[in-house]
N, C-alpha and C positions, 0 to 999 in steps of 0.2 A: 504493500498500500504506499504510495506515494505522500510526501507530506507539502503542504503549498503553505508558505509565509506570506499570505495579504496583506499590502499596504503600510510595510515597514519602513521606516529611512535607512535606504541600503548607503552603508562606508565602505569600503574598499580600499584602504590605504595604499596597497599595490600599484593600483591606477589613480587615486585621485577621485574616484566617485563616490558621489554624496547624493543623493534622490531619491524619491518615494520610489518603489517600484513593489513587484512579487519575487518571491525566489521558490522554486520549484526542485525540491529533492525528489529525486527518484534512484533505486540501487546503491546508495550510501554516496553518491554523488549532486552535484549541482545540474540538474536538468534544463534550466530555464532561470534567466534574468529580463523580465518584460517591466512594462505601465503596467500590465493586466494579462492576467494566464488564467486560461480557462482549462484546465485538466481534463482528459478524459480518466472513464476509470474508478476505482475506488481510487482515494485518498481521504485524507487528512488534512484540516484547514485551522490555520492559527492567523488570529486577528492581530497584526502588530501594529495596528493607527497607534500612533502619540511611543510606538517604542523604536529601538534603533536596532538594527541587524546588522552585522559586522563578523567578521573572520573569528571562529574559536579562537580564543588566547592560547599563546604557547610559552610555560614556563622552562625555560631550560637549566634551572636552578632547583632543585627539591631533593630533599631528603626524607624518603619514606622509610627508613629504618630496617628496609626488609631485602636479607636474611639477619637475622642476629638482636634484634630490638625491637619486636614487635609491640612490647607492651608500651614503647612510646607513640608508635605509628606502624600499619601496615600500607601493604597496594591497594585492599581495599577501603581503607578508613581515607589514607591518603588522597585518593581519586575520586572518593564522594566529596570529600573537602573544595578539590582541585573543581568541580561541574558545577560545583554552587558556586563559588566563586567565576565561573564564566570560562574556565580553563578545559581546552580541549583534547592538551598533550600536555606532558611533563618528562622533562630528562630527570632520571634520579642519579644522585649522587654517589660514588661506589666506596664510601666510607662506611660499607656495612661491615656485619662479622657471619662469615667472612667477606672479605672486601670482592670489589665485581675485577678479579686480575683472569678471571680464567674464563674460556667459552662456557664452563658448565655453569657459573652463576651468572652470565649473561643468559643463558638459556633458561635457567631458573624463573629469574625475573621474568622474562616474556612468557612463560607459560603461567605463572601467577597473574599477570594484567590480562591475559586471555582468558584465565577463567573467573577474575574475580574485579578486574578493573573497570571501573564506569568512565576511564577514557584511555587514551592511549599514552602507553611510557615506553618510555625512550632511554635504555640503561646506558652509563658513559662507565668509561670500563678505566682502571686504573693505568696510570703510568708505570709506574714501578711493583713488582711481583709485593704483597702485603703492606702496600702504600709504606714501605718501610726507608725507598729512597736508595736502596742499593745493588738493584738488580733490574732492568727491564723487564716488565710484565709481555706476553708474548703478543704484539702490537698488529702484526699483519695478523693472526689466528681469531684476535679479538674485535678486531674489524670485520673480518668473513663472517663472525656468526651475530653481528647487528649492533655492537655499541656505536652508538654516534657521536663519541668525542673520548678524550683520555683528559684524564686528570686524577691529581693526587688529593684532591679536596680534603681541606684542613691541614696542609700540611704544604708549602713550596717544597719542589726538589731541591734537595741544597745542594749535590754535586753540579756544578754547570755543565763538566762532560759530560755526564749519564745524560741530563736532560738535553744536551746538544744533538745526542746520538737517538734522544726519543724522536726529537722535534724531525730528523730527516726520516726514521722510519713514517712518523704521523705524516709527512709529506708524500709519501710515497703512497700509503695508502687512504689519503685524502681525507683525514679526521682532521678538526680544531683540536688543539693542546689548551686547554684551560688550567690557568693559574691560580692556585690561592697563593695572592702576591702578598706575604709576610717572612722576614727574616728574624729568626727566635731568637737569636742573640742580642736583637735588637729590642722584640718584644718582652722577652727576658720575663715572662710570666706575670704582666702586667694584665688588668681587669679592667680598665677603661681608657679614653683616651688622654692623651699626655697633656695637659692643659692645665690653666686655673683652676677646672672642677674638680681635676684629680686631688690638688692641693688642698682647696677646701677641703674636700671630702675623705683625703687621706688614705685613697689608692693610689695604688701603684700603676702609671701611667703607661701607655702602648704610644710610640711616638710614630709621626706622621714618616716617619723617615723609614722606619721597619718596612713600611709598604711599599714605600716609593725605591727603594734602594732594589727588591724584586725586580718591581716594573723596569726600572731601566735596564738590569740583567736581563730580562727576556725577549724586551723588546730588542736588544742587539743581539742576542741569540736568535730568535726570529729572522732578524732581518740577514742575517749569515748563512743559515740553512732555505730560505723562503718557505718556511713552515708556518701555517695558519695558527697565531696566537690570540686567545681571546681573557681576557681580564677580568676575572669575578669580581663580584660586589666590591667595584672600584668604591673610596671612601675619601679623598682626599683631593685637595686642589693641585698639589704635586704629580700627582699621578695624572690627573687630567691632563696638564700641562703637558705631561711626557708622552701620553696616548697620542694627544694633539700634533705634535710636532713628528712624531715616525709616523701617524696617518698623513702630513705632508710630503715625507718622505719617500712615501710610496710603501712602508712595512704594509705586510698584510696582519694589522690589529686589530681587532674589536674588543669592546668590552661591555659589561652590564652596572647596572645600579639599582638598589632595594630601593621597594618604597620609604622604608625605614632611615636610609640612609639622605634621603632628597627631603623628608619632611621632619626629624628632627635633630638635635644638637647634642651634645653631652651636658645641658644643662638639665636635659632629662632624667637624668641619674641620680639627679639631685636630692631623690627620696630612699635612696638604694633601693630601688626595685628592680627583682633582679629580672625583670622581664624587660628592661633595657639594656640588659648586656648582650653582647653580642660580639663575633669577631669577623670581619674587622668593627672597631668598635664605632659609637657614634663621635662625631668628630665636632669640630667648632663651625660658629656660622660663617663663615669664611670659607670653606671647607663644603657648607648645606649651599651656598649659592654658586659654587663651582662646578658642582654635579647639574645643577640646572639649567647655568650657563653650558654644559658639557652635551646635556639633553638637546638644548635648542641649537645649536651649532653643528651639532653629528658627531663631536667626537666620541661621546657614549652613545651607543649600539640600541642598546636593550633595555630593558626593564625588568628584571628578575627577582622574585619575592625571595633566596632562598631560605626555603620553609624548611626550620630546623625544631621538630618535635623534641621536646621533654616533659617528664610528668611531672604535674605536681611538686609530688616532694622532692623529687631533685631540685626544682629551684626554690623552694621555700629553707632555703639555708641564708648564709651570710652570702654576701655580695662576693666576696675575695672567692668563696669556695663553689658557687652557682659554675653548672655550665652554662658555657656559651649557646647562643641561638636563641628566636623567635620564629614562632609560623605566620605564615603571612597567604596564604592560597586564599582563604575565604574573606580575607580584605583589601588586597591588594587593588583591584579596579575600581572599588567603591572611595578608598582614602584620595588615591589618586584623582577621580572626577571630582571629588570633592575641594580636594588643597591643591590643585596644581589647574584643573582646567575651568574650573567656576571663579576663581579669581582672576583667568586669562593670562596666568603664567607659563600655560601649554595649549594647544590646543589638541581638541578632543582628537582630531586625525591622527597628529604626532603620537599622541598617547596611545592609540591604538595601532599605531603602525611598531611603535615597540615595544608591546606587547604579544605582536600577532606575527605581523609579516618579518619582522626584521630578526627576532630568535629563529623563527622557521627558517630562514636563506641562510643562516649561519649555521644553524645542523643540518641543512641539507634535505630539508623537508619539503613535502608537496603541499603541506597548510598554508595557513596565513595568507590565503588571497580570497576574495569570491568572483570566478571568473567559469565558465562551461566545463564541465568535467573535473572541477576540484574537487578534491573531496570534503563531504557535505558535515564539515564541522564549521556550528555556527555559534554564535553568542546573540541573544537575545536581551537589550538592555534599557533598563527602565531610567531616565535620567533625572526624574524627578521623585522616586521612590527614596521617602526618608526611612532612616533604620538608625539602632542604635547597636553597638559593639557589644555583644555579650558571648564573652568567651564559653559560658556555661552551654549557651546552643549550638557549637560549631560540631560540626560532623569529624573532625580532627580528633584523635585521641587524645591531643593537649590543647593546653590552654592559653601556654605562653605567650601571650601578644602585649603590646606596646600600645595597642590603641583600642583596650578596653575603657570601654564608657563613652567613646567620642559619637558624635552625631555627626549622621551621613548622610549624604543624597546624592544616589545615584544606585544602581545594582544590578547584576545578571538575573534574569528573572527567568532565564529557559535557556539552555547547553543541551545542543545538539552534536553528535559525536557520528561520523558515517552515518547520516541519516535518522539515525535515532535518537528521540529523545531520552537524555539520561539526568536531567534535572528540568525541574516546571515548577512553576509559580504563575501558569495560565491555564486557561480551561484552552481544549483543544477540540476542536467538532470532526467527526465522520460524515461523509459525504460516498454516496453511491454512484 
């Protein structure tokens, strides 16, 4: 049975289209986009008047904690959280137990996603065996098994020579290398950004240079090898400047930023709320402004959540002892619409591009666009829907969000994956 989405405001960031139209989905793909469609046969109709119809969102940085830490999240709960936030595809990071460093683990994730996942799940494999930074993982075999990128996320590859070799392999198999940019000898066990607030709060700081030193090194290695480098969760003005200059030189580097780094600063840590503890940490106001500017001028390509679930028990400890990380799949779209689009800091088209078209392109996916025969992955958004973030209502197993209690406007109200409705707050009519 086909699915007809009638009368919505269709936005396709890939082509710049922004018009009222009908969209017909059949056999899991987009069958037609036109001002008025009258399909034959059995079909279901969704009244999308006053709603936005956009490509399904793609999150290229998610921790599903499966295998090994499914008490925090698993593929089923994480993907339900994803579709409730408007995401139709998520790329899962390999710092699981065991890590995704062997084809059998890639295949495990794929099987679990096929049987229990509410959206597409794209495994990212490790750069080194065990994420230990000592020996390369079997990169060609991992690529052949379906890995979409390589990363030792949670740690940078310390050995520059080893990373150089990995980048050469990555170039051969056509995968991007995603780096968590942190020099541990500079961050040295810090808990928050090194600055005025770390002094006031008496917490050990993580200096901006700990990120920037690795960003600079990795850019040089990417330039040397011709590999595609993707810088995860950029957080400092210095990193933005390094990436901007590298792009001007033609280096194959892309970058992502999280909603929490775009919207919050280290001042949010003032109450010792462990739900404001993440790595990289919330930085200063100048850094936050540079991140927004980096999105505006194209230095930063994508927005990703770095969805990192932890149990309440793990987070309810002293700030120094709490694990890094916050969840973000269910709030990302809405906080961006409320705090960036509505005030006019970023256009709706640009935010949707950075949440769908660009991450899909970086990972080599077919999604992120609305065109004939494209995958039937769509999100319907009510720009006027008002709601309050209540972590107790999350589909995620975890509650660690810095946005609890925020009043938001704009929300995903239907998510469609491969032509199938996976999340809906709307009525669907059947017609013969």
